[in-house]
DRENZA-164261 format. One record per residue (C-alpha): residue number from 1; x, y, z. Coordinates in pm, whole numbers. Last residue first. Example, Ala and Ser with C-alpha at 12.3 -4.5 7.8 and 13.67 -1.06 7.14 Angstrom:
! residues 2
<rec n="2" xx="1367" yy="-106" zz="714"/>
<rec n="1" xx="1230" yy="-450" zz="780"/>
***
This chain:
! residues 191
<rec n="191" xx="10610" yy="11323" zz="31417"/>
<rec n="190" xx="10590" yy="11672" zz="31263"/>
<rec n="189" xx="10619" yy="11801" zz="31620"/>
<rec n="188" xx="10920" yy="11575" zz="31680"/>
<rec n="187" xx="11100" yy="11723" zz="31380"/>
<rec n="186" xx="11028" yy="12076" zz="31500"/>
<rec n="185" xx="11153" yy="11988" zz="31849"/>
<rec n="184" xx="11471" yy="11833" zz="31707"/>
<rec n="183" xx="11538" yy="12141" zz="31494"/>
<rec n="182" xx="11482" yy="12371" zz="31792"/>
<rec n="181" xx="11717" yy="12162" zz="32006"/>
<rec n="180" xx="11985" yy="12164" zz="31736"/>
<rec n="179" xx="11948" yy="12541" zz="31693"/>
<rec n="178" xx="11982" yy="12599" zz="32068"/>
<rec n="177" xx="12296" yy="12384" zz="32084"/>
<rec n="176" xx="12443" yy="12573" zz="31788"/>
<rec n="175" xx="12375" yy="12903" zz="31964"/>
<rec n="174" xx="12535" yy="12771" zz="32285"/>
<rec n="173" xx="12846" yy="12653" zz="32099"/>
<rec n="172" xx="12874" yy="12992" zz="31926"/>
<rec n="171" xx="12845" yy="13160" zz="32268"/>
<rec n="170" xx="13137" yy="12947" zz="32391"/>
<rec n="169" xx="13346" yy="13014" zz="32077"/>
<rec n="168" xx="13316" yy="13392" zz="32111"/>
<rec n="167" xx="13073" yy="13680" zz="32061"/>
<rec n="166" xx="12787" yy="13503" zz="31889"/>
<rec n="165" xx="12445" yy="13631" zz="31994"/>
<rec n="164" xx="12344" yy="13811" zz="31673"/>
<rec n="163" xx="12456" yy="13502" zz="31479"/>
<rec n="162" xx="12150" yy="13331" zz="31620"/>
<rec n="161" xx="11965" yy="13183" zz="31918"/>
<rec n="160" xx="12166" yy="13237" zz="32234"/>
<rec n="159" xx="11933" yy="13481" zz="32406"/>
<rec n="158" xx="12012" yy="13684" zz="32720"/>
<rec n="157" xx="11923" yy="14026" zz="32580"/>
<rec n="156" xx="11618" yy="13905" zz="32392"/>
<rec n="155" xx="11620" yy="14045" zz="32038"/>
<rec n="154" xx="11617" yy="13704" zz="31869"/>
<rec n="153" xx="11294" yy="13628" zz="32056"/>
<rec n="152" xx="11115" yy="13888" zz="31845"/>
<rec n="151" xx="11344" yy="14118" zz="31645"/>
<rec n="150" xx="11066" yy="14377" zz="31614"/>
<rec n="149" xx="11023" yy="14375" zz="31993"/>
<rec n="148" xx="11396" yy="14429" zz="32040"/>
<rec n="147" xx="11398" yy="14711" zz="31783"/>
<rec n="146" xx="11110" yy="14897" zz="31944"/>
<rec n="145" xx="11267" yy="15242" zz="31939"/>
<rec n="144" xx="11564" yy="15243" zz="31704"/>
<rec n="143" xx="11867" yy="15049" zz="31827"/>
<rec n="142" xx="12140" yy="15015" zz="31567"/>
<rec n="141" xx="12428" yy="14975" zz="31813"/>
<rec n="140" xx="12626" yy="14740" zz="31590"/>
<rec n="139" xx="12642" yy="14409" zz="31778"/>
<rec n="138" xx="12313" yy="14374" zz="31964"/>
<rec n="137" xx="12094" yy="14604" zz="31758"/>
<rec n="136" xx="12223" yy="14524" zz="31410"/>
<rec n="135" xx="12236" yy="14152" zz="31484"/>
<rec n="134" xx="11886" yy="14159" zz="31634"/>
<rec n="133" xx="11750" yy="14335" zz="31322"/>
<rec n="132" xx="11934" yy="14075" zz="31111"/>
<rec n="131" xx="11781" yy="13789" zz="31310"/>
<rec n="130" xx="11434" yy="13941" zz="31275"/>
<rec n="129" xx="11478" yy="13972" zz="30897"/>
<rec n="128" xx="11588" yy="13608" zz="30876"/>
<rec n="127" xx="11284" yy="13499" zz="31076"/>
<rec n="126" xx="11035" yy="13710" zz="30880"/>
<rec n="125" xx="11158" yy="13607" zz="30537"/>
<rec n="124" xx="11457" yy="13770" zz="30373"/>
<rec n="123" xx="11541" yy="13611" zz="30038"/>
<rec n="122" xx="11497" yy="13929" zz="29835"/>
<rec n="121" xx="11489" yy="14233" zz="30064"/>
<rec n="120" xx="11146" yy="14349" zz="30181"/>
<rec n="119" xx="11198" yy="14192" zz="30524"/>
<rec n="118" xx="11488" yy="14428" zz="30590"/>
<rec n="117" xx="11266" yy="14730" zz="30527"/>
<rec n="116" xx="10976" yy="14586" zz="30729"/>
<rec n="115" xx="11201" yy="14498" zz="31024"/>
<rec n="114" xx="11349" yy="14847" zz="31024"/>
<rec n="113" xx="11001" yy="14998" zz="31003"/>
<rec n="112" xx="10889" yy="14796" zz="31305"/>
<rec n="111" xx="11204" yy="14885" zz="31496"/>
<rec n="110" xx="11155" yy="15258" zz="31453"/>
<rec n="109" xx="11202" yy="15548" zz="31213"/>
<rec n="108" xx="11429" yy="15355" zz="30977"/>
<rec n="107" xx="11672" yy="15594" zz="30807"/>
<rec n="106" xx="11992" yy="15443" zz="30948"/>
<rec n="105" xx="11872" yy="15087" zz="30887"/>
<rec n="104" xx="11840" yy="15047" zz="30509"/>
<rec n="103" xx="12043" yy="15366" zz="30475"/>
<rec n="102" xx="12348" yy="15158" zz="30574"/>
<rec n="101" xx="12319" yy="14967" zz="30245"/>
<rec n="100" xx="12397" yy="15277" zz="30037"/>
<rec n="99" xx="12328" yy="15209" zz="29668"/>
<rec n="98" xx="12089" yy="15503" zz="29632"/>
<rec n="97" xx="11866" yy="15346" zz="29897"/>
<rec n="96" xx="11564" yy="15222" zz="29702"/>
<rec n="95" xx="11689" yy="15131" zz="29352"/>
<rec n="94" xx="12057" yy="15077" zz="29433"/>
<rec n="93" xx="11987" yy="14879" zz="29751"/>
<rec n="92" xx="11719" yy="14679" zz="29567"/>
<rec n="91" xx="11976" yy="14603" zz="29296"/>
<rec n="90" xx="12223" yy="14489" zz="29562"/>
<rec n="89" xx="11967" yy="14244" zz="29700"/>
<rec n="88" xx="11899" yy="14102" zz="29352"/>
<rec n="87" xx="12272" yy="14075" zz="29275"/>
<rec n="86" xx="12337" yy="13890" zz="29601"/>
<rec n="85" xx="12044" yy="13658" zz="29522"/>
<rec n="84" xx="12188" yy="13581" zz="29177"/>
<rec n="83" xx="12526" yy="13495" zz="29328"/>
<rec n="82" xx="12335" yy="13285" zz="29582"/>
<rec n="81" xx="12151" yy="13081" zz="29320"/>
<rec n="80" xx="12464" yy="13014" zz="29115"/>
<rec n="79" xx="12689" yy="12940" zz="29412"/>
<rec n="78" xx="12460" yy="12696" zz="29593"/>
<rec n="77" xx="12684" yy="12557" zz="29871"/>
<rec n="76" xx="12824" yy="12904" zz="29910"/>
<rec n="75" xx="13146" yy="13095" zz="29848"/>
<rec n="74" xx="13289" yy="12798" zz="29661"/>
<rec n="73" xx="13637" yy="12685" zz="29766"/>
<rec n="72" xx="13691" yy="12650" zz="29487"/>
<rec n="71" xx="13561" yy="12896" zz="29224"/>
<rec n="70" xx="13181" yy="12884" zz="29228"/>
<rec n="69" xx="13113" yy="13232" zz="29366"/>
<rec n="68" xx="13360" yy="13401" zz="29129"/>
<rec n="67" xx="13221" yy="13200" zz="28835"/>
<rec n="66" xx="12867" yy="13297" zz="28937"/>
<rec n="65" xx="12978" yy="13660" zz="28931"/>
<rec n="64" xx="13121" yy="13619" zz="28581"/>
<rec n="63" xx="12796" yy="13463" zz="28464"/>
<rec n="62" xx="12591" yy="13747" zz="28611"/>
<rec n="61" xx="12806" yy="14027" zz="28464"/>
<rec n="60" xx="12821" yy="14275" zz="28750"/>
<rec n="59" xx="12561" yy="14552" zz="28754"/>
<rec n="58" xx="12415" yy="14484" zz="29098"/>
<rec n="57" xx="12762" yy="14394" zz="29229"/>
<rec n="56" xx="12917" yy="14721" zz="29116"/>
<rec n="55" xx="12625" yy="14929" zz="29238"/>
<rec n="54" xx="12631" yy="14754" zz="29578"/>
<rec n="53" xx="12995" yy="14834" zz="29641"/>
<rec n="52" xx="13286" yy="14599" zz="29593"/>
<rec n="51" xx="13584" yy="14575" zz="29827"/>
<rec n="50" xx="13890" yy="14524" zz="29611"/>
<rec n="49" xx="14092" yy="14251" zz="29434"/>
<rec n="48" xx="13774" yy="14084" zz="29308"/>
<rec n="47" xx="13879" yy="13750" zz="29453"/>
<rec n="46" xx="13976" yy="13914" zz="29783"/>
<rec n="45" xx="13647" yy="14102" zz="29797"/>
<rec n="44" xx="13459" yy="13774" zz="29739"/>
<rec n="43" xx="13662" yy="13600" zz="30012"/>
<rec n="42" xx="13577" yy="13884" zz="30252"/>
<rec n="41" xx="13207" yy="13864" zz="30164"/>
<rec n="40" xx="13231" yy="13483" zz="30210"/>
<rec n="39" xx="13348" yy="13484" zz="30570"/>
<rec n="38" xx="12997" yy="13559" zz="30703"/>
<rec n="37" xx="12838" yy="13269" zz="30520"/>
<rec n="36" xx="13115" yy="13021" zz="30598"/>
<rec n="35" xx="13119" yy="13108" zz="30969"/>
<rec n="34" xx="12740" yy="13087" zz="30972"/>
<rec n="33" xx="12756" yy="12724" zz="30859"/>
<rec n="32" xx="12581" yy="12673" zz="30524"/>
<rec n="31" xx="12215" yy="12613" zz="30438"/>
<rec n="30" xx="12135" yy="12980" zz="30483"/>
<rec n="29" xx="12354" yy="13269" zz="30589"/>
<rec n="28" xx="12443" yy="13402" zz="30244"/>
<rec n="27" xx="12211" yy="13703" zz="30268"/>
<rec n="26" xx="12332" yy="13764" zz="30625"/>
<rec n="25" xx="12694" yy="13775" zz="30509"/>
<rec n="24" xx="12580" yy="14003" zz="30227"/>
<rec n="23" xx="12434" yy="14246" zz="30481"/>
<rec n="22" xx="12754" yy="14255" zz="30682"/>
<rec n="21" xx="12966" yy="14297" zz="30369"/>
<rec n="20" xx="12742" yy="14583" zz="30253"/>
<rec n="19" xx="12756" yy="14760" zz="30590"/>
<rec n="18" xx="13137" yy="14749" zz="30571"/>
<rec n="17" xx="13341" yy="14833" zz="30881"/>
<rec n="16" xx="13253" yy="14547" zz="31115"/>
<rec n="15" xx="13201" yy="14285" zz="30846"/>
<rec n="14" xx="13537" yy="14376" zz="30692"/>
<rec n="13" xx="13712" yy="14349" zz="31029"/>
<rec n="12" xx="13552" yy="14009" zz="31094"/>
<rec n="11" xx="13685" yy="13887" zz="30757"/>
<rec n="10" xx="14031" yy="14026" zz="30834"/>
<rec n="9" xx="14027" yy="13840" zz="31168"/>
<rec n="8" xx="13967" yy="13505" zz="30993"/>
<rec n="7" xx="13661" yy="13340" zz="31145"/>
<rec n="6" xx="13540" yy="13257" zz="31496"/>
<rec n="5" xx="13279" yy="13532" zz="31483"/>
<rec n="4" xx="13343" yy="13845" zz="31680"/>
<rec n="3" xx="13131" yy="14120" zz="31530"/>
<rec n="2" xx="13204" yy="14465" zz="31654"/>
<rec n="1" xx="13057" yy="14752" zz="31844"/>
***
């Protein structure tokens, strides 16, 4: 299984082979285009000169990490806040999973536990956790019993709702269309 976002091939390769890069892409996937969020782990590795692990990032000098995030082009629209969030998530990985991000999902007994584990990460509300569960299931073969139910509508096989459904430029267009419709409906409901 692979991720096929319309981003630099080396960035897709990193997301495919590195559980930490994949998780960090999801951490950064807020208030920026998904291509930016999921490219940023590759840009961070390039700036560091190597692929970091969760222990390194958890213990990295916070100001130095902010500087890496803020260097143009910034890794996120909010480099200071997101550098801190990355460190918080990495610290949880160190504290609970011995620094191994793949244990977050490989040791989950079922979809409900997977959703709970992901939802306990800093910055992961229910929706973001469901999207990540769907991403793991649809693109990476992480399919514990009940994963689709845990992912909610994001787990639907024929959905075009999130990064979990992006396989090419056409599916990206359909996901963006869905998001625009959902945003318009929410705005209309507030009326």
